[in-house]
PLY file of the C-alpha trace (Angstrom):
ply
format ascii 1.0
element vertex 88
property float x
property float y
property float z
element edge 87
property int vertex1
property int vertex2
end_header
14.26 7.91 0.11
12.69 5.95 -2.74
11.01 7.66 -5.67
7.37 8.27 -5.00
6.79 7.10 -8.50
8.11 3.48 -7.90
5.80 3.06 -4.81
2.30 3.18 -7.11
-0.25 5.57 -7.66
-3.43 6.73 -6.09
-6.83 4.78 -6.34
-10.24 6.20 -6.28
-11.38 5.73 -2.75
-13.14 2.71 -1.91
-12.39 1.04 -5.63
-9.69 -1.45 -4.11
-10.49 -5.24 -4.20
-10.06 -5.54 -0.28
-10.04 -3.55 3.06
-7.30 -3.20 5.31
-7.89 -1.61 8.73
-5.31 0.10 10.09
-5.58 0.87 14.22
-3.37 2.51 16.33
-1.63 -0.84 17.03
-0.65 -1.49 13.34
2.68 -1.35 12.39
2.67 -3.28 9.40
1.04 -4.24 6.32
0.91 -7.17 3.58
-0.17 -6.66 0.12
0.57 -8.06 -3.35
2.28 -5.99 -6.35
-0.54 -5.41 -8.70
-3.45 -4.87 -6.15
-5.27 -2.05 -5.61
-6.16 -1.67 -1.68
-8.62 0.51 0.87
-6.89 1.28 3.22
-9.80 2.24 6.50
-8.07 4.28 8.90
-10.98 5.57 11.49
-13.63 7.04 9.52
-11.23 7.98 6.50
-10.81 5.35 3.52
-7.61 6.07 1.05
-6.73 3.51 -2.06
-3.80 2.90 -3.03
-2.43 0.90 -6.38
0.35 -1.18 -5.48
1.81 -0.92 -9.22
5.16 -0.84 -7.50
8.51 -0.49 -9.36
10.35 -4.81 -9.32
12.87 -3.73 -6.80
10.46 -2.65 -4.25
9.77 -4.86 -1.39
8.68 -2.65 1.48
8.44 1.19 1.96
6.53 3.25 5.21
2.88 3.64 4.08
2.85 6.90 5.47
4.83 7.88 2.25
1.83 7.74 0.23
-0.99 7.98 2.73
-2.99 11.44 3.07
-0.89 13.91 5.52
-1.17 13.55 9.19
-3.78 10.37 8.73
-1.32 7.87 10.52
0.04 8.50 13.81
2.32 5.82 13.54
4.86 4.61 10.81
3.43 1.57 9.10
5.54 -0.09 6.66
4.04 -2.11 3.59
5.44 -5.16 2.65
4.83 -5.79 -0.66
5.24 -9.56 -2.40
5.96 -10.03 -5.97
3.23 -9.15 -8.39
2.38 -12.49 -9.84
2.54 -11.34 -13.56
6.13 -11.18 -13.09
6.92 -14.54 -11.68
8.38 -17.00 -14.03
6.12 -19.53 -15.48
5.80 -22.94 -13.52
0 1
1 2
2 3
3 4
4 5
5 6
6 7
7 8
8 9
9 10
10 11
11 12
12 13
13 14
14 15
15 16
16 17
17 18
18 19
19 20
20 21
21 22
22 23
23 24
24 25
25 26
26 27
27 28
28 29
29 30
30 31
31 32
32 33
33 34
34 35
35 36
36 37
37 38
38 39
39 40
40 41
41 42
42 43
43 44
44 45
45 46
46 47
47 48
48 49
49 50
50 51
51 52
52 53
53 54
54 55
55 56
56 57
57 58
58 59
59 60
60 61
61 62
62 63
63 64
64 65
65 66
66 67
67 68
68 69
69 70
70 71
71 72
72 73
73 74
74 75
75 76
76 77
77 78
78 79
79 80
80 81
81 82
82 83
83 84
84 85
85 86
86 87
């Protein structure tokens, strides 16, 4: 199990730059390191800051979502934060 502090941090609900709706059929979401995302699950919104460790490429979103909010496992796939990419 990966340390939770390497997976980012909670953000104020609704403070994200974009929304991702998670439904019963959702199995994965795609985000970029450094993004703050609002996850909409039914009528509940939780926001997460993906300021992840440089070696984090995916993790179960259930690990950071409020308890019992997600009925199924949802994997967050995290693209590298553009701030850490080499200059062209």
